[in-house]
N, CA, C and O atoms as a printed pandas DataFrame, in Angstrom:
     atom_number atom_name residue_name chain_id  residue_number  x_coord  y_coord  z_coord
0              1         N          UNK        A               1    9.465   -6.582   -3.167
1              2        CA          UNK        A               1    8.371   -7.003   -2.549
2              3         C          UNK        A               1    8.246   -8.478   -2.882
3              4         O          UNK        A               1    8.374   -8.910   -4.028
4              5         N          UNK        A               2    7.981   -9.250   -1.786
5              6        CA          UNK        A               2    7.953  -10.647   -1.950
6              7         C          UNK        A               2    6.525  -11.093   -1.325
7              8         O          UNK        A               2    5.925  -10.347   -0.551
8              9         N          UNK        A               3    6.027  -12.346   -1.709
9             10        CA          UNK        A               3    4.882  -12.835   -1.118
10            11         C          UNK        A               3    5.124  -13.136    0.402
11            12         O          UNK        A               3    4.238  -12.889    1.221
12            13         N          UNK        A               4    6.196  -13.612    0.731
13            14        CA          UNK        A               4    6.452  -13.881    2.164
14            15         C          UNK        A               4    6.473  -12.543    3.008
15            16         O          UNK        A               4    5.941  -12.497    4.117
16            17         N          UNK        A               5    7.052  -11.552    2.488
17            18        CA          UNK        A               5    6.982  -10.198    3.252
18            19         C          UNK        A               5    5.514   -9.736    3.441
19            20         O          UNK        A               5    5.084   -9.407    4.546
20            21         N          UNK        A               6    4.785   -9.727    2.345
21            22        CA          UNK        A               6    3.358   -9.376    2.432
22            23         C          UNK        A               6    2.653  -10.240    3.302
23            24         O          UNK        A               6    1.915   -9.707    4.130
24            25         N          UNK        A               7    2.744  -11.541    3.271
25            26        CA          UNK        A               7    1.976  -12.403    4.199
26            27         C          UNK        A               7    2.426  -12.221    5.687
27            28         O          UNK        A               7    1.629  -12.369    6.613
28            29         N          UNK        A               8    3.591  -11.932    5.852
29            30        CA          UNK        A               8    4.098  -11.715    7.263
30            31         C          UNK        A               8    3.479  -10.577    7.956
31            32         O          UNK        A               8    3.300  -10.565    9.173
32            33         N          UNK        A               9    3.127   -9.543    7.098
33            34        CA          UNK        A               9    2.530   -8.297    7.819
34            35         C          UNK        A               9    1.041   -8.280    7.662
35            36         O          UNK        A               9    0.434   -7.324    8.144
36            37         N          UNK        A              10    0.438   -9.149    7.095
37            38        CA          UNK        A              10   -0.974   -9.119    6.733
38            39         C          UNK        A              10   -1.862   -8.955    7.975
39            40         O          UNK        A              10   -2.719   -8.072    7.953
40            41         N          UNK        A              11   -1.721   -9.748    9.070
41            42        CA          UNK        A              11   -2.552   -9.718   10.191
42            43         C          UNK        A              11   -2.493   -8.408   10.872
43            44         O          UNK        A              11   -3.488   -7.903   11.392
44            45         N          UNK        A              12   -1.223   -7.814   10.866
45            46        CA          UNK        A              12   -1.100   -6.546   11.531
46            47         C          UNK        A              12   -1.831   -5.442   10.733
47            48         O          UNK        A              12   -2.423   -4.575   11.375
48            49         N          UNK        A              13   -1.835   -5.406    9.356
49            50        CA          UNK        A              13   -2.531   -4.614    8.536
50            51         C          UNK        A              13   -4.026   -4.792    8.694
51            52         O          UNK        A              13   -4.763   -3.809    8.767
52            53         N          UNK        A              14   -4.480   -6.019    8.749
53            54        CA          UNK        A              14   -5.959   -6.284    8.973
54            55         C          UNK        A              14   -6.441   -5.664   10.261
55            56         O          UNK        A              14   -7.488   -5.018   10.272
56            57         N          UNK        A              15   -5.713   -5.838   11.351
57            58        CA          UNK        A              15   -6.184   -5.381   12.582
58            59         C          UNK        A              15   -6.156   -3.792   12.602
59            60         O          UNK        A              15   -7.013   -3.182   13.242
60            61         N          UNK        A              16   -5.250   -3.189   11.957
61            62        CA          UNK        A              16   -5.254   -1.722   11.893
62            63         C          UNK        A              16   -6.479   -1.197   10.940
63            64         O          UNK        A              16   -7.196   -0.260   11.289
64            65         N          UNK        A              17   -6.623   -1.795    9.879
65            66        CA          UNK        A              17   -7.802   -1.374    9.075
66            67         C          UNK        A              17   -9.133   -1.546    9.722
67            68         O          UNK        A              17  -10.040   -0.722    9.609
68            69         N          UNK        A              18   -9.215   -2.699   10.434
69            70        CA          UNK        A              18  -10.481   -3.013   11.117
70            71         C          UNK        A              18  -10.905   -1.835   12.076
71            72         O          UNK        A              18  -12.093   -1.530   12.175
72            73         N          UNK        A              19   -9.977   -1.215   12.739
73            74        CA          UNK        A              19  -10.296   -0.062   13.641
74            75         C          UNK        A              19  -10.363    1.257   13.023
75            76         O          UNK        A              19  -10.392    2.233   13.773
76            77         N          UNK        A              20  -10.392    1.427   11.716
77            78        CA          UNK        A              20  -10.367    2.683   11.071
78            79         C          UNK        A              20  -11.680    2.890   10.227
79            80         O          UNK        A              20  -12.087    1.981    9.504
80            81         N          UNK        A              21  -12.262    3.950   10.312
81            82        CA          UNK        A              21  -13.482    4.272    9.476
82            83         C          UNK        A              21  -13.156    4.838    8.167
83            84         O          UNK        A              21  -12.339    5.757    8.112
84            85         N          UNK        A              22  -13.724    4.373    7.083
85            86        CA          UNK        A              22  -13.373    4.910    5.796
86            87         C          UNK        A              22  -11.916    5.189    5.601
87            88         O          UNK        A              22  -11.606    6.365    5.413
88            89         N          UNK        A              23  -10.957    4.260    5.620
89            90        CA          UNK        A              23   -9.497    4.539    5.571
90            91         C          UNK        A              23   -9.092    4.948    4.203
91            92         O          UNK        A              23   -9.646    4.494    3.201
92            93         N          UNK        A              24   -8.138    5.794    4.167
93            94        CA          UNK        A              24   -7.197    6.001    2.961
94            95         C          UNK        A              24   -5.959    5.136    3.089
95            96         O          UNK        A              24   -5.460    4.933    4.196
96            97         N          UNK        A              25   -5.515    4.684    2.110
97            98        CA          UNK        A              25   -4.267    3.821    2.181
98            99         C          UNK        A              25   -3.220    4.356    1.273
99           100         O          UNK        A              25   -3.353    4.431    0.052
100          101         N          UNK        A              26   -2.110    4.744    1.983
101          102        CA          UNK        A              26   -1.006    5.330    1.211
102          103         C          UNK        A              26    0.096    4.193    1.153
103          104         O          UNK        A              26    0.593    3.699    2.166
104          105         N          UNK        A              27    0.406    3.851   -0.078
105          106        CA          UNK        A              27    1.390    2.770   -0.307
106          107         C          UNK        A              27    2.621    3.503   -0.792
107          108         O          UNK        A              27    2.584    4.005   -1.915
108          109         N          UNK        A              28    3.651    3.604   -0.087
109          110        CA          UNK        A              28    4.840    4.242   -0.425
110          111         C          UNK        A              28    5.889    3.221   -0.699
111          112         O          UNK        A              28    6.216    2.401    0.159
112          113         N          UNK        A              29    6.447    3.263   -1.949
113          114        CA          UNK        A              29    7.395    2.265   -2.352
114          115         C          UNK        A              29    8.622    2.953   -3.146
115          116         O          UNK        A              29    9.116    2.463   -4.161
116          117         N          UNK        A              30    9.006    4.045   -2.599
117          118        CA          UNK        A              30   10.088    4.690   -3.279
118          119         C          UNK        A              30   11.456    3.978   -3.303
119          120         O          UNK        A              30   12.252    4.183   -4.220
120          121         N          UNK        A              31   11.701    3.192   -2.349
121          122        CA          UNK        A              31   12.865    2.347   -2.323
122          123         C          UNK        A              31   12.806    0.962   -2.858
123          124         O          UNK        A              31   13.754    0.178   -2.819
124          125         N          UNK        A              32   11.543    0.689   -3.401
125          126        CA          UNK        A              32   11.342   -0.659   -4.027
126          127         C          UNK        A              32   12.200   -0.708   -5.361
127          128         O          UNK        A              32   12.173    0.193   -6.199
128          129         N          UNK        A              33   12.935   -1.814   -5.460
129          130        CA          UNK        A              33   13.665   -2.119   -6.604
130          131         C          UNK        A              33   13.119   -3.126   -7.487
131          132         O          UNK        A              33   13.504   -3.160   -8.656
132          133         N          UNK        A              34   12.245   -3.966   -7.045
133          134        CA          UNK        A              34   11.574   -4.949   -7.750
134          135         C          UNK        A              34   10.603   -5.688   -6.886
135          136         O          UNK        A              34   10.511   -5.367   -5.702
136          137         N          UNK        A              35    9.878   -6.641   -7.375
137          138        CA          UNK        A              35    9.007   -7.412   -6.622
138          139         C          UNK        A              35    8.753   -8.830   -7.275
139          140         O          UNK        A              35    8.887   -9.021   -8.484
140          141         N          UNK        A              36    8.398   -9.752   -6.427
141          142        CA          UNK        A              36    8.170  -11.106   -6.800
142          143         C          UNK        A              36    6.745  -11.230   -7.331
143          144         O          UNK        A              36    5.804  -10.873   -6.622
144          145         N          UNK        A              37    6.544  -11.749   -8.618
145          146        CA          UNK        A              37    5.199  -11.922   -9.151
146          147         C          UNK        A              37    4.220  -12.631   -8.140
147          148         O          UNK        A              37    3.007  -12.437   -8.221
148          149         N          UNK        A              38    4.758  -13.439   -7.207
149          150        CA          UNK        A              38    3.975  -14.182   -6.234
150          151         C          UNK        A              38    3.329  -13.224   -5.280
151          152         O          UNK        A              38    2.293  -13.541   -4.696
152          153         N          UNK        A              39    3.929  -12.019   -5.096
153          154        CA          UNK        A              39    3.325  -11.026   -4.185
154          155         C          UNK        A              39    2.042  -10.518   -4.619
155          156         O          UNK        A              39    1.354   -9.951   -3.770
156          157         N          UNK        A              40    1.556  -10.642   -5.941
157          158        CA          UNK        A              40    0.368  -10.146   -6.478
158          159         C          UNK        A              40   -0.804  -10.867   -5.635
159          160         O          UNK        A              40   -1.716  -10.190   -5.160
160          161         N          UNK        A              41   -0.747  -12.208   -5.476
161          162        CA          UNK        A              41   -1.895  -12.821   -4.926
162          163         C          UNK        A              41   -1.960  -12.418   -3.366
163          164         O          UNK        A              41   -3.054  -12.388   -2.801
164          165         N          UNK        A              42   -0.870  -12.136   -2.741
165          166        CA          UNK        A              42   -0.982  -11.612   -1.303
166          167         C          UNK        A              42   -1.448  -10.156   -1.321
167          168         O          UNK        A              42   -2.129   -9.690   -0.407
168          169         N          UNK        A              43   -1.065   -9.460   -2.376
169          170        CA          UNK        A              43   -1.493   -8.080   -2.470
170          171         C          UNK        A              43   -3.068   -8.055   -2.681
171          172         O          UNK        A              43   -3.736   -7.178   -2.133
172          173         N          UNK        A              44   -3.618   -8.968   -3.431
173          174        CA          UNK        A              44   -5.027   -9.036   -3.720
174          175         C          UNK        A              44   -5.766   -9.284   -2.365
175          176         O          UNK        A              44   -6.896   -8.819   -2.213
176          177         N          UNK        A              45   -5.182   -9.976   -1.415
177          178        CA          UNK        A              45   -5.808  -10.229   -0.064
178          179         C          UNK        A              45   -5.816   -8.884    0.614
179          180         O          UNK        A              45   -6.853   -8.486    1.146
180          181         N          UNK        A              46   -4.720   -8.167    0.623
181          182        CA          UNK        A              46   -4.644   -6.832    1.289
182          183         C          UNK        A              46   -5.662   -5.860    0.751
183          184         O          UNK        A              46   -6.350   -5.189    1.521
184          185         N          UNK        A              47   -5.772   -5.771   -0.616
185          186        CA          UNK        A              47   -6.686   -4.840   -1.274
186          187         C          UNK        A              47   -8.199   -5.220   -0.893
187          188         O          UNK        A              47   -9.063   -4.375   -0.659
188          189         N          UNK        A              48   -8.391   -6.544   -0.865
189          190        CA          UNK        A              48   -9.785   -7.006   -0.573
190          191         C          UNK        A              48  -10.135   -6.640    0.885
191          192         O          UNK        A              48  -11.240   -6.159    1.135
192          193         N          UNK        A              49   -9.249   -6.851    1.823
193          194        CA          UNK        A              49   -9.475   -6.499    3.140
194          195         C          UNK        A              49   -9.670   -5.028    3.294
195          196         O          UNK        A              49  -10.536   -4.599    4.056
196          197         N          UNK        A              50   -8.901   -4.243    2.600
197          198        CA          UNK        A              50   -9.072   -2.769    2.657
198          199         C          UNK        A              50  -10.417   -2.402    2.212
199          200         O          UNK        A              50  -11.103   -1.646    2.900
200          201         N          UNK        A              51  -10.850   -2.901    1.078
201          202        CA          UNK        A              51  -12.160   -2.547    0.559
202          203         C          UNK        A              51  -13.254   -2.998    1.436
203          204         O          UNK        A              51  -14.187   -2.248    1.721
204          205         N          UNK        A              52  -13.156   -4.274    1.896
205          206        CA          UNK        A              52  -14.184   -4.797    2.849
206          207         C          UNK        A              52  -14.443   -4.031    4.167
207          208         O          UNK        A              52  -15.506   -4.108    4.784
208          209         N          UNK        A              53  -13.337   -3.253    4.563
209          210        CA          UNK        A              53  -13.406   -2.528    5.731
210          211         C          UNK        A              53  -13.823   -1.018    5.415
211          212         O          UNK        A              53  -13.689   -0.137    6.265
212          213         N          UNK        A              54  -14.309   -0.787    4.211
213          214        CA          UNK        A              54  -14.801    0.520    3.892
214          215         C          UNK        A              54  -13.760    1.438    3.225
215          216         O          UNK        A              54  -14.048    2.604    2.954
216          217         N          UNK        A              55  -12.558    0.916    2.962
217          218        CA          UNK        A              55  -11.575    1.774    2.268
218          219         C          UNK        A              55  -12.058    2.231    0.875
219          220         O          UNK        A              55  -12.706    1.486    0.140
220          221         N          UNK        A              56  -11.725    3.444    0.561
221          222        CA          UNK        A              56  -12.227    4.066   -0.680
222          223         C          UNK        A              56  -11.080    4.385   -1.628
223          224         O          UNK        A              56  -11.178    4.159   -2.834
224          225         N          UNK        A              57   -9.966    4.924   -1.061
225          226        CA          UNK        A              57   -8.910    5.568   -1.788
226          227         C          UNK        A              57   -7.540    4.909   -1.492
227          228         O          UNK        A              57   -7.127    4.744   -0.344
228          229         N          UNK        A              58   -6.877    4.552   -2.583
229          230        CA          UNK        A              58   -5.508    4.014   -2.494
230          231         C          UNK        A              58   -4.562    5.042   -3.130
231          232         O          UNK        A              58   -4.725    5.389   -4.299
232          233         N          UNK        A              59   -3.568    5.533   -2.361
233          234        CA          UNK        A              59   -2.646    6.491   -2.893
234          235         C          UNK        A              59   -1.264    5.804   -2.958
235          236         O          UNK        A              59   -0.704    5.356   -1.958
236          237         N          UNK        A              60   -0.771    5.756   -4.171
237          238        CA          UNK        A              60    0.401    4.992   -4.508
238          239         C          UNK        A              60    1.532    5.874   -4.738
239          240         O          UNK        A              60    1.362    6.798   -5.533
240          241         N          UNK        A              61    2.797    5.722   -4.100
241          242        CA          UNK        A              61    3.917    6.472   -4.292
242          243         C          UNK        A              61    5.014    5.493   -4.598
243          244         O          UNK        A              61    5.518    4.770   -3.737
244          245         N          UNK        A              62    5.370    5.503   -5.899
245          246        CA          UNK        A              62    6.440    4.572   -6.356
246          247         C          UNK        A              62    7.018    5.084   -7.692
247          248         O          UNK        A              62    6.264    5.699   -8.445
248          249         N          UNK        A              63    8.251    4.881   -8.022
249          250        CA          UNK        A              63    8.897    5.057   -9.334
250          251         C          UNK        A              63    8.818    3.855  -10.225
251          252         O          UNK        A              63    8.975    3.933  -11.444
252          253         N          UNK        A              64    8.573    2.756   -9.591
253          254        CA          UNK        A              64    8.624    1.574  -10.416
254          255         C          UNK        A              64    7.253    1.290  -11.124
255          256         O          UNK        A              64    6.256    0.961  -10.482
256          257         N          UNK        A              65    7.265    1.435  -12.452
257          258        CA          UNK        A              65    5.973    1.414  -13.237
258          259         C          UNK        A              65    5.316    0.066  -13.082
259          260         O          UNK        A              65    4.089    0.031  -12.987
260          261         N          UNK        A              66    6.021   -1.045  -13.048
261          262        CA          UNK        A              66    5.365   -2.353  -12.925
262          263         C          UNK        A              66    4.595   -2.432  -11.589
263          264         O          UNK        A              66    3.475   -2.944  -11.566
264          265         N          UNK        A              67    5.193   -1.917  -10.438
265          266        CA          UNK        A              67    4.519   -1.968   -9.198
266          267         C          UNK        A              67    3.275   -1.050   -9.292
267          268         O          UNK        A              67    2.235   -1.452   -8.770
268          269         N          UNK        A              68    3.298    0.090   -9.884
269          270        CA          UNK        A              68    2.137    1.000  -10.050
270          271         C          UNK        A              68    1.107    0.261  -10.869
271          272         O          UNK        A              68   -0.068    0.358  -10.515
272          273         N          UNK        A              69    1.397   -0.420  -11.856
273          274        CA          UNK        A              69    0.485   -1.192  -12.716
274          275         C          UNK        A              69   -0.212   -2.279  -11.916
275          276         O          UNK        A              69   -1.425   -2.437  -12.049
276          277         N          UNK        A              70    0.471   -3.001  -11.126
277          278        CA          UNK        A              70   -0.095   -4.023  -10.367
278          279         C          UNK        A              70   -1.056   -3.494   -9.294
279          280         O          UNK        A              70   -2.127   -4.060   -9.073
280          281         N          UNK        A              71   -0.671   -2.440   -8.655
281          282        CA          UNK        A              71   -1.500   -1.784   -7.630
282          283         C          UNK        A              71   -2.825   -1.246   -8.264
283          284         O          UNK        A              71   -3.908   -1.314   -7.683
284          285         N          UNK        A              72   -2.644   -0.701   -9.513
285          286        CA          UNK        A              72   -3.754   -0.144  -10.162
286          287         C          UNK        A              72   -4.767   -1.276  -10.619
287          288         O          UNK        A              72   -5.984   -1.108  -10.550
288          289         N          UNK        A              73   -4.240   -2.326  -11.044
289          290        CA          UNK        A              73   -5.037   -3.497  -11.373
290          291         C          UNK        A              73   -5.816   -4.090  -10.192
291          292         O          UNK        A              73   -6.987   -4.455  -10.300
292          293         N          UNK        A              74   -5.070   -4.171   -9.000
293          294        CA          UNK        A              74   -5.768   -4.711   -7.830
294          295         C          UNK        A              74   -6.776   -3.757   -7.332
295          296         O          UNK        A              74   -7.805   -4.231   -6.852
296          297         N          UNK        A              75   -6.629   -2.534   -7.377
297          298        CA          UNK        A              75   -7.495   -1.484   -6.847
298          299         C          UNK        A              75   -8.793   -1.574   -7.777
299          300         O          UNK        A              75   -9.917   -1.563   -7.276
300          301         N          UNK        A              76   -8.598   -1.657   -9.057
301          302        CA          UNK        A              76   -9.697   -1.777  -10.037
302          303         C          UNK        A              76  -10.548   -3.006   -9.807
303          304         O          UNK        A              76  -11.764   -3.007   -9.996
304          305         N          UNK        A              77   -9.836   -4.081   -9.379
305          306        CA          UNK        A              77  -10.557   -5.389   -9.107
306          307         C          UNK        A              77  -11.543   -5.222   -7.922
307          308         O          UNK        A              77  -12.637   -5.786   -7.918
308          309         N          UNK        A              78  -11.131   -4.459   -6.964
309          310        CA          UNK        A              78  -11.960   -4.339   -5.718
310          311         C          UNK        A              78  -12.727   -3.016   -5.722
311          312         O          UNK        A              78  -13.376   -2.677   -4.732
312          313         N          UNK        A              79  -12.661   -2.272   -6.814
313          314        CA          UNK        A              79  -13.400   -1.129   -7.035
314          315         C          UNK        A              79  -12.996    0.103   -6.007
315          316         O          UNK        A              79  -13.805    0.873   -5.489
316          317         N          UNK        A              80  -11.779    0.111   -5.855
317          318        CA          UNK        A              80  -11.136    1.260   -5.021
318          319         C          UNK        A              80  -10.531    2.275   -5.900
319          320         O          UNK        A              80   -9.923    1.966   -6.925
320          321         N          UNK        A              81  -10.712    3.585   -5.469
321          322        CA          UNK        A              81  -10.155    4.743   -6.281
322          323         C          UNK        A              81   -8.694    4.712   -6.065
323          324         O          UNK        A              81   -8.260    4.532   -4.927
324          325         N          UNK        A              82   -7.903    4.875   -7.074
325          326        CA          UNK        A              82   -6.354    4.786   -6.917
326          327         C          UNK        A              82   -5.855    6.082   -7.599
327          328         O          UNK        A              82   -6.389    6.547   -8.606
328          329         N          UNK        A              83   -4.831    6.608   -6.997
329          330        CA          UNK        A              83   -4.071    7.852   -7.593
330          331         C          UNK        A              83   -2.633    7.610   -7.268
331          332         O          UNK        A              83   -2.272    6.920   -6.314
332          333         N          UNK        A              84   -1.833    8.205   -8.100
333          334        CA          UNK        A              84   -0.393    8.166   -7.896
334          335         C          UNK        A              84    0.245    9.520   -7.566
335          336         O          UNK        A              84   -0.134   10.565   -8.094
336          337         N          UNK        A              85    1.183    9.451   -6.712
337          338        CA          UNK        A              85    1.899   10.721   -6.304
338          339         C          UNK        A              85    3.470   10.511   -6.456
339          340         O          UNK        A              85    3.998    9.399   -6.415
340          341         N          UNK        A              86    4.115   11.638   -6.626
341          342        CA          UNK        A              86    5.555   11.481   -6.675
342          343         C          UNK        A              86    6.288   11.577   -5.321
343          344         O          UNK        A              86    7.489   11.317   -5.256
344          345         N          UNK        A              87    5.640   11.914   -4.342
345          346        CA          UNK        A              87    6.286   12.056   -3.004
346          347         C          UNK        A              87    5.243   11.691   -1.856
347          348         O          UNK        A              87    4.025   11.782   -2.007
348          349         N          UNK        A              88    5.838   11.291   -0.757
349          350        CA          UNK        A              88    5.019   10.986    0.380
350          351         C          UNK        A              88    4.233   12.238    0.885
351          352         O          UNK        A              88    3.077   12.166    1.303
352          353         N          UNK        A              89    4.925   13.340    0.812
353          354        CA          UNK        A              89    4.278   14.598    1.267
354          355         C          UNK        A              89    2.984   14.916    0.389
355          356         O          UNK        A              89    1.929   15.297    0.897
356          357         N          UNK        A              90    3.157   14.736   -0.876
357          358        CA          UNK        A              90    1.994   14.945   -1.793
358          359         C          UNK        A              90    0.898   13.903   -1.526
359          360         O          UNK        A              90   -0.284   14.239   -1.589
360          361         N          UNK        A              91    1.262   12.645   -1.229
361          362        CA          UNK        A              91    0.245   11.705   -0.815
362          363         C          UNK        A              91   -0.474   11.995    0.422
363          364         O          UNK        A              91   -1.674   11.728    0.482
364          365         N          UNK        A              92    0.181   12.553    1.486
365          366        CA          UNK        A              92   -0.422   12.924    2.641
366          367         C          UNK        A              92   -1.422   14.065    2.374
367          368         O          UNK        A              92   -2.504   14.070    2.960
368          369         N          UNK        A              93   -1.076   15.050    1.487
369          370        CA          UNK        A              93   -1.924   16.178    1.174
370          371         C          UNK        A              93   -3.151   15.684    0.447
371          372         O          UNK        A              93   -4.251   16.145    0.751
372          373         N          UNK        A              94   -3.020   14.741   -0.527
373          374        CA          UNK        A              94   -4.130   14.208   -1.282
374          375         C          UNK        A              94   -5.031   13.321   -0.334
375          376         O          UNK        A              94   -6.221   13.157   -0.603
376          377         N          UNK        A              95   -4.481   12.788    0.709
377          378        CA          UNK        A              95   -5.463   11.989    1.648
378          379         C          UNK        A              95   -6.069   12.915    2.605
379          380         O          UNK        A              95   -6.811   12.464    3.477
380          381         N          UNK        A              96   -5.796   14.297    2.515
381          382        CA          UNK        A              96   -6.515   15.222    3.431
382          383         C          UNK        A              96   -5.795   15.309    4.744
383          384         O          UNK        A              96   -6.387   15.761    5.725
384          385         N          UNK        A              97   -4.562   14.904    4.818
385          386        CA          UNK        A              97   -3.844   15.051    6.164
386          387         C          UNK        A              97   -3.120   16.318    6.269
387          388         O          UNK        A              97   -2.577   16.630    7.329
388          389         N          UNK        A              98   -3.078   17.094    5.196
389          390        CA          UNK        A              98   -2.500   18.461    5.331
390          391         C          UNK        A              98   -0.860   18.339    5.422
391          392         O          UNK        A              98   -0.199   17.489    4.827
392          393         N          UNK        A              99   -0.413   19.220    6.168
393          394        CA          UNK        A              99    1.019   19.432    6.374
394          395         C          UNK        A              99    1.614   18.525    7.404
395          396         O          UNK        A              99    2.411   18.973    8.228
396          397         N          UNK        A             100    1.240   17.204    7.389
397          398        CA          UNK        A             100    1.777   16.259    8.365
398          399         C          UNK        A             100    3.154   15.947    7.901
399          400         O          UNK        A             100    3.432   15.868    6.704
400          401         N          UNK        A             101    4.065   15.760    8.918
401          402        CA          UNK        A             101    5.385   15.365    8.648
402          403         C          UNK        A             101    5.371   13.883    8.141
403          404         O          UNK        A             101    4.955   13.002    8.892
404          405         N          UNK        A             102    5.813   13.597    6.896
405          406        CA          UNK        A             102    5.851   12.175    6.444
406          407         C          UNK        A             102    6.670   11.437    7.394
407          408         O          UNK        A             102    7.696   11.914    7.879
408          409         N          UNK        A             103    6.185   10.175    7.687
409          410        CA          UNK        A             103    6.884    9.295    8.574
410          411         C          UNK        A             103    6.800    7.819    8.074
411          412         O          UNK        A             103    5.902    7.499    7.295
412          413         N          UNK        A             104    7.626    7.012    8.464
413          414        CA          UNK        A             104    7.510    5.498    8.014
414          415         C          UNK        A             104    6.216    5.004    8.576
415          416         O          UNK        A             104    5.694    5.462    9.592
416          417         N          UNK        A             105    5.747    4.062    7.861
417          418        CA          UNK        A             105    4.484    3.307    8.247
418          419         C          UNK        A             105    4.797    2.401    9.460
419          420         O          UNK        A             105    5.946    2.091    9.776
420          421         N          UNK        A             106    3.699    2.006   10.105
421          422        CA          UNK        A             106    3.781    0.987   11.124
422          423         C          UNK        A             106    3.996   -0.446   10.421
423          424         O          UNK        A             106    4.420   -1.417   11.048
424          425         N          UNK        A             107    3.686   -0.475    9.158
425          426        CA          UNK        A             107    3.766   -1.712    8.349
426          427         C          UNK        A             107    4.946   -1.627    7.432
427          428         O          UNK        A             107    4.906   -2.216    6.352
428          429         N          UNK        A             108    5.987   -0.936    7.790
429          430        CA          UNK        A             108    7.175   -0.831    6.734
430          431         C          UNK        A             108    7.726   -2.245    6.601
431          432         O          UNK        A             108    7.818   -2.995    7.572
432          433         N          UNK        A             109    8.079   -2.572    5.404
433          434        CA          UNK        A             109    8.723   -3.887    5.099
434          435         C          UNK        A             109   10.127   -3.682    5.217
435          436         O          UNK        A             109   10.670   -2.797    4.556
436          437         N          UNK        A             110   10.779   -4.427    6.007
437          438        CA          UNK        A             110   12.203   -4.466    6.162
438          439         C          UNK        A             110   12.865   -5.712    5.777
439          440         O          UNK        A             110   13.121   -6.587    6.603
440          441         N          UNK        A             111   13.152   -5.806    4.509
441          442        CA          UNK        A             111   13.727   -7.082    4.055
442          443         C          UNK        A             111   15.148   -7.372    4.737
443          444         O          UNK        A             111   15.887   -6.449    5.078
444          445         N          UNK        A             112   15.449   -8.623    4.898
445          446        CA          UNK        A             112   16.777   -8.988    5.557
446          447         C          UNK        A             112   17.887   -8.351    4.806
447          448         O          UNK        A             112   17.835   -8.232    3.582
448          449         N          UNK        A             113   18.937   -7.920    5.549
449          450        CA          UNK        A             113   20.139   -7.382    4.964
450          451         C          UNK        A             113   20.912   -8.430    4.215
451          452         O          UNK        A             113   21.053   -9.555    4.694
452          453         N          UNK        A             114   21.392   -8.104    3.103
453          454        CA          UNK        A             114   22.273   -9.066    2.436
454          455         C          UNK        A             114   23.611   -9.159    3.085
455          456         O          UNK        A             114   24.179   -8.138    3.472
456          457         N          UNK        A             115   24.137  -10.346    3.220
457          458        CA          UNK        A             115   25.464  -10.527    3.824
458          459         C          UNK        A             115   26.554  -10.809    2.777
459          460         O          UNK        A             115   27.720  -10.984    3.131
């Protein structure tokens, strides 16, 4: 995760959150291998927008402990409830979506392929 990737998708995220009442936010990062510390400031903007739009719960799915720690810190800063799950299916259930087939987000970050 990099600052550039987060900033590139921010406006799309903001417009989706604006049209949602009391949203839950599932952050799935099972394929994350690392992140740029500069992404934290961009992440703070995302979390602030989420909370400003009435968001209450952030559900985090990642095996990278540093990424979970950053997300927990940001959620704490904006007073959003955060929980961690081991799978996207478990996150969907925790969000109250039931047996929905897990699918990629509209905001999936697709970093450029290495050549």
